[in-house]
C-alpha positions in Angstrom: 0.1 0.4 -0.2 1.7 3.3 -0.9 0.7 6.7 0.9 0.9 9.8 -0.4 4.0 12.0 1.4 2.4 14.8 3.4 3.1 18.3 2.0 3.0 20.8 4.6 1.2 24.2 3.8 3.7 26.8 3.1 3.4 30.8 3.7 3.2 31.1 0.2 0.3 28.9 -0.5 -1.3 30.4 2.4 -0.7 34.0 0.9 -1.5 32.8 -2.5 -5.5 33.3 -1.2 -5.7 37.0 -1.9 -8.4 36.8 0.8 -5.7 36.1 3.5 -3.5 38.5 2.0 -5.8 41.6 1.9 -6.6 40.9 5.1 -2.6 40.4 6.3 -1.0 43.0 3.9 -2.3 46.1 5.7 -1.1 45.0 9.3 2.5 45.0 7.9 4.5 47.9 7.1 6.0 48.5 3.7 9.6 47.4 4.5 8.5 44.2 5.8 6.4 43.5 2.5 9.7 44.1 0.6 11.7 41.8 2.7 9.0 39.4 2.2 9.0 40.0 -1.8 13.3 39.6 -1.9 12.6 36.0 -0.2 12.2 34.3 -3.4 10.8 35.2 -7.4 7.5 33.3 -6.2 6.8 36.0 -3.5 8.1 38.8 -5.3 5.2 38.6 -7.8 2.9 38.2 -5.3 3.9 41.4 -3.8 4.2 43.3 -6.7 2.0 41.7 -9.0 -1.0 41.0 -7.1 -3.2 43.8 -7.4 -4.4 46.0 -4.2 -1.4 44.9 -2.0 -0.4 48.1 -1.0 -4.3 49.2 -1.2 -3.3 50.4 2.5 -0.4 52.3 2.9 1.3 53.5 5.8 4.7 55.4 5.4 5.1 57.3 9.0 7.9 54.6 9.4 10.1 57.1 7.0 10.0 59.4 10.1 11.7 57.0 12.2 14.6 56.5 9.5 13.0 52.9 8.3 15.2 51.0 6.0 13.9 49.7 2.4 10.8 50.9 1.7 8.9 49.9 -0.7 12.3 48.0 -3.1 14.8 45.7 -1.8 17.8 47.5 -3.1 18.9 48.8 0.1 21.9 51.1 -1.0 19.8 52.4 -4.5 16.7 53.3 -1.8 19.3 55.2 0.8 20.9 57.0 -2.3 18.0 58.0 -4.0 16.1 59.4 -0.3 19.6 61.4 0.3 19.4 63.4 -2.3 16.0 64.1 -1.8 15.9 68.4 -1.9 14.6 70.6 0.3 11.0 71.6 0.3 9.3 74.5 1.6 11.6 75.4 4.1 14.1 73.7 6.2 12.3 70.5 5.8 14.1 67.7 4.1 11.9 66.2 2.2 12.3 62.2 1.1 8.4 61.9 -0.1 9.4 63.1 -3.6 11.8 60.0 -4.2 9.3 57.7 -2.5 6.9 59.0 -4.7 8.8 58.8 -8.2 9.8 55.1 -7.1 5.9 54.3 -6.5 5.3 55.3 -9.7 8.2 53.4 -11.7 7.1 50.2 -10.3 3.3 50.9 -11.1 2.1 50.3 -7.5 1.1 54.3 -6.3 -2.0 53.4 -8.8 -2.9 50.6 -5.9 -2.8 52.8 -3.3 -6.0 53.7 -2.0 -5.1 55.1 1.6 -2.4 56.8 2.6 -1.2 57.5 5.7 1.8 60.4 6.2 1.1 61.7 9.6 3.9 63.3 11.3 6.3 63.4 8.0 7.3 66.4 6.0 4.6 66.6 3.7 4.6 69.7 1.2 1.6 71.3 -0.4 2.4 70.2 -3.6 3.0 66.8 -2.8 -0.7 67.0 -1.1 -1.9 68.9 -4.6 -1.0 66.2 -6.6 -2.5 63.1 -4.3 -6.1 65.2 -4.5 -5.8 66.8 -8.5 -4.1 64.2 -10.2 -6.0 61.9 -12.6 -3.5 59.3 -11.9 -4.1 59.1 -8.0 -6.7 56.7 -6.7 -6.2 57.6 -3.2 -9.6 58.0 -1.5 -8.6 58.3 2.1 -5.4 60.8 2.9 -4.0 61.4 6.6 -2.0 64.0 7.0 -2.1 64.5 10.6 0.8 66.5 12.4 2.5 66.7 9.5 5.8 69.2 9.0 6.1 72.6 6.8 2.6 72.0 5.5 1.3 75.6 4.1 -2.3 75.1 5.2 -3.2 78.3 3.1 -2.1 76.6 -0.2 -4.0 73.3 0.9 -7.2 75.4 1.9 -7.2 76.6 -1.9 -6.5 73.5 -3.3 -9.6 71.7 -1.8 -11.8 74.7 -2.4 -10.3 74.2 -6.0 -10.8 70.7 -6.1 -14.7 70.6 -4.9 -16.0 73.7 -7.7 -19.1 73.5 -8.9 -17.1 73.2 -12.2 -15.3 70.3 -11.5 -15.4 67.1 -13.6 -17.6 64.6 -13.4 -16.5 61.8 -10.5 -13.7 63.9 -9.0 -11.7 65.0 -6.6 -11.3 61.0 -6.3 -10.2 62.2 -2.3 -13.3 61.5 -0.3 -11.6 61.5 3.3 -9.2 63.9 4.7 -7.3 63.2 8.1 -6.1 66.6 9.1 -7.5 68.6 12.4 -7.1 65.4 14.8 -3.7 63.8 16.7 -2.3 61.0 14.8 -2.3 57.7 16.1 0.0 56.8 19.0 3.0 54.4 17.5 1.8 51.1 19.0 4.6 48.9 17.3 8.2 49.5 17.2 9.3 47.4 14.3 12.9 45.8 15.4 16.2 47.5 13.3 19.4 45.7 13.5 22.5 47.6 13.7 25.9 46.9 13.6 26.9 47.4 17.3 24.3 44.5 18.2 24.4 41.1 16.9 21.3 39.3 15.5 20.0 36.6 18.1 20.4 33.3 17.6 17.8 31.6 15.6 15.7 29.3 17.5 16.1 25.3 17.9 13.9 23.8 15.1 11.2 21.3 16.3 9.7 18.3 15.2 6.6 20.2 13.9 8.7 23.1 11.3 7.3 23.3 8.0 10.1 25.3 6.0 9.3 28.8 5.6 5.5 29.0 7.0 7.4 28.4 10.6 9.8 31.1 10.2 8.7 34.3 8.3 4.5 33.6 8.9 5.4 33.1 12.7 6.7 36.8 12.5 3.7 38.0 10.4 1.6 36.2 13.1 3.4 37.8 16.2 2.9 40.9 14.3 -0.5 40.6 13.8 -1.4 39.9 16.9 -0.1 42.4 18.9 -1.8 44.9 16.5 -5.6 43.4 17.2 -4.7 43.9 20.6 -3.1 47.0 20.3 -6.0 48.0 17.6 -8.9 46.8 20.3 -7.4 49.0 23.5 -7.2 52.1 21.8 -10.3 51.9 19.0 -12.5 53.7 21.3 -10.3 56.7 20.9 -12.4 57.7 17.4 -15.3 56.8 19.5 -14.3 60.0 21.4 -16.9 62.3 19.1 -19.9 60.1 20.5 -19.0 60.6 24.7 -18.7 63.6 27.0 -15.2 63.7 26.2 -14.7 67.6 26.1 -12.1 68.8 24.1 -11.0 67.0 21.2 -8.4 68.5 19.3 -6.3 69.6 22.0 -2.8 67.7 20.8 -2.4 69.0 17.3 -0.5 71.9 16.4 -3.2 72.4 13.5 -6.0 75.3 14.7 -9.7 74.9 13.3 -9.1 78.4 12.9 -12.5 80.0 10.9 -10.6 79.4 7.1 -10.7 75.8 8.0 -14.5 76.2 9.1 -15.0 77.4 5.5 -13.2 75.3 3.7 -15.0 72.2 5.4 -18.3 74.0 4.4 -17.2 74.1 1.1 -16.2 70.4 0.7 -20.1 69.1 2.7 -20.9 65.9 0.4 -17.7 66.2 -1.8 -14.9 65.3 1.1 -15.4 64.6 4.8 -13.0 65.3 7.5 -11.6 64.1 10.7 -14.0 67.0 12.4 -17.5 68.3 11.6 -19.0 72.1 11.8 -20.9 73.5 14.8 -24.7 73.3 14.1 -25.3 75.4 17.5 -28.1 77.5 17.1 -25.8 80.7 16.7 -24.5 79.3 13.2 -27.6 78.5 11.0 -30.9 79.8 10.5 -31.7 76.8 8.9 -30.9 73.5 10.8 -31.8 75.6 14.2 -34.5 78.0 15.8 -33.2 80.9 17.6 -35.0 80.9 21.0 -36.5 84.1 22.1 -34.4 84.0 25.2 -31.3 84.9 23.6 -32.1 87.9 21.2 -28.8 89.8 22.6 -26.6 86.8 21.2 -24.7 87.9 17.7 -24.9 85.3 15.1 -21.4 83.6 14.5 -19.5 82.5 11.5 -18.9 78.4 10.4 -16.6 76.8 13.1 -15.2 73.5 13.5 -17.0 72.0 16.4 -14.2 71.0 18.7 -15.9 70.1 22.2 -17.7 66.5 22.3 -20.5 67.1 24.8 -22.1 63.5 24.8 -25.3 61.8 24.1 -27.4 63.4 27.5 -27.8 66.4 26.0 -28.6 69.7 27.5 -28.3 68.9 31.6 -31.8 70.3 31.8 -33.8 69.4 28.8 -31.2 66.5 27.8 -31.6 67.4 24.2 -30.2 70.1 22.1 -31.7 73.2 20.2 -29.9 71.7 16.7 -31.3 68.6 17.2 -28.8 65.9 18.0 -27.4 63.5 15.1 -28.5 59.7 14.9 -25.7 57.7 13.5 -27.6 56.2 10.9 -30.5 58.2 10.4 -29.1 62.1 10.0 -26.9 63.2 7.1 -23.9 61.9 6.7 -22.1 65.2 7.0 -22.9 65.5 10.3 -20.7 62.8 11.7 -16.7 63.0 11.4 -13.9 60.3 10.1 -13.0 58.5 13.3 -9.5 58.0 14.1 -7.8 55.1 13.2 -8.2 55.1 9.4 -9.6 51.7 8.5 -7.1 49.2 8.0 -8.9 47.1 5.4 -12.0 49.3 3.8 -11.1 53.0 2.0 -14.6 53.7 1.9 -15.8 56.5 3.6 -18.7 54.7 6.0 -16.6 52.6 7.1 -14.4 55.3 8.5 -17.1 57.3 9.8 -18.9 53.9 11.8 -18.3 54.0 15.7 -17.4 50.7 17.4 -20.9 50.7 18.8 -22.6 50.6 15.8 -20.6 48.2 14.1 -20.4 45.5 16.9 -23.6 46.4 19.4 -26.1 47.6 16.3 -26.8 51.1 18.3 -27.4 54.2 16.4 -25.2 56.5 18.9 -25.9 60.3 19.5 -23.5 63.0 18.0 -23.4 66.4 19.8 -20.8 68.4 19.5 -20.2 72.0 19.3 -17.5 75.1 19.0 -16.1 76.8 22.3 -18.2 80.1 21.2 -21.3 78.3 21.5 -20.5 77.0 24.8 -19.0 79.9 26.7 -20.6 80.2 30.0 -22.6 77.1 29.0 -20.4 74.2 29.3 -18.4 73.2 32.7 -14.9 71.7 31.8 -14.7 70.1 35.0 -17.9 67.8 34.9 -18.7 68.2 31.2 -22.6 69.4 32.0 -23.9 72.0 29.9 -27.2 73.9 29.2 -28.7 74.7 26.1 -30.0 78.4 24.9 -33.7 77.1 25.1 -33.2 76.0 28.8 -30.5 78.8 30.3 -30.2 82.5 29.8 -26.5 83.5 31.0 -27.5 86.4 32.8 -25.5 89.8 32.8 -23.3 89.8 35.9 -20.5 92.2 37.5 -19.2 90.0 40.0 -19.4 86.3 41.8 -19.2 86.4 45.6 -18.2 84.0 47.9 -21.3 82.3 47.9 -21.3 81.8 44.2 -24.2 84.0 43.7 -23.7 87.2 41.6 -25.1 90.7 41.3 -26.7 91.7 37.6 -27.7 95.3 36.8 -31.6 94.5 37.5 -30.8 93.1 40.7 -28.5 95.7 42.2 -31.4 97.9 42.5 -33.1 96.0 44.5 -30.6 94.5 46.8 -31.5 90.9 46.1 -28.9 88.5 44.5 -29.4 86.2 41.6 -28.5 82.4 42.1 -28.9 81.1 38.4 -25.7 81.1 37.5 -24.5 78.3 36.0 -20.9 78.4 34.8 -18.0 81.0 35.8 -14.8 80.7 34.4 -15.4 77.2 32.7 -16.8 75.6 35.9 -20.1 74.8 36.9 -21.4 76.2 40.1 -24.5 74.1 40.8 -21.9 71.4 40.8 -19.6 73.3 43.3 -22.0 74.8 45.8 -24.7 72.2 45.2 -27.4 73.8 43.8 -30.3 72.3 41.9 -29.7 72.7 38.4 -33.6 73.2 37.8 -33.5 76.8 39.5 
C-alpha cells in the first residue's frame, strides 16, 4: 500500500489566497512587504503583481529612518532618499523620491488609503494626490505633518470641489488633518552593526519550512496590532461621548478659514472634524430661542468639544437636534481615528464601534467653544442649552456663588441662577439644584 507523502502548507500557499493576503497586508509595514518580496521570485511576483496589495500604505515609519521602504535595493534606495531636495523651508522631504519610485514600479495606482502622519509633507504633494487623475487615493491622513502650507491646502481643497469640476472628481473622499496622529503602538526591531542578530531558535519536529519562520513573525505582529487596535479603537468613539475638547493635541488650529473650507467640501470630501451646528451658526438647521435676543450670530466654526449623548443638563436634548448615526445626514459625522485598515470607504471611516459591533445608533452632539462659553463645565462636561438657560448679565461673583446683576443691584436681591463661571459649573460646586 503506497501512502501519499504529506506536503506541509507553506507561507506562499497561504498568502496565494487573495482573501488572506488582503487581510494580512495592511498589518505589515512596506519594509516588511519588501523583505517578503526579496525572499524568492514567487514571493516577489505575489507582492508586486497582485492588485491592491498596497491598497493601505502607511509611510509613517519614514520619520523614524526606516530601511528600504518599497523595493529591496537598500543602497540605491538610501542614496535616492538622501538626494531629496529641501522643500518649503528647512524640511528635507524624501517623499518625492518615494512617490517617484512607487510610480516607476506602478504601485501608487493601487494605493487607496495613504498615511503620512508626522512626516514633512509639502502642499504641492497634497495637490498632486488630490487633483492628479492618476491618483486613486480615497482616504488621506496628514495629521501633525511638518512644513505644511495650510493656506495652499485650503486653496487646493476649494479648487477640487468647485462646481465646475469634472464628473467623479475628486477621487479623494476623506481627509484626516485636524486630529492628533495615532500613537506608535508597535516598535519594529531594526538591527544595527552594534548589535548582533539573535541566534535562531532550535527547530522543532513540527517545523514546516518557511511557514514556521516568517509566518510566525507575521503572526506575532498581527496579534500585537490586533490587541493594540482593540485597546485604542475607542479613541475615535470619543466624539460620541462626553469627552470634552477633542482637538487639543494637534498643531493645526481649526480656524474660521478651515471652517469655510469644510463647509465648501460638504458632500464631497469628509474630514476628521465637523462643523458646529449650534443655533448661533445657521438659521436653516436650528431655531433661535427668544431668550437670547442679544447674542450675535457666528461664522461657521469647527466643532471642538464632544458633549456626549445625554444632551443639555436640563432638557437632555439640544436646539440643533442631536445627530443620530444611521439616520442623520452623513455630513454631521466626522471620520473616526484610526483610519480603517480593511476598507477605503468613507462609511467605514465614520462608523463608531458601538454601531459596528453592537448595532446601536449613537447620538452625536458637538459644538465649538464660542457656542459653549458660560454654558459648559470643563470639569464635569455638563452644559445648558439656549432654550433652558439664559446667561445673566453680572458684575462679579460673591463667595457664595451668587451674582449681582444690573437688575438686582437696584432691588438688593442676588441671583442664584448662574450655571457656569470661568469654565466651571457653580451648581456642582455649591450643590445647587439645576432646575433653579
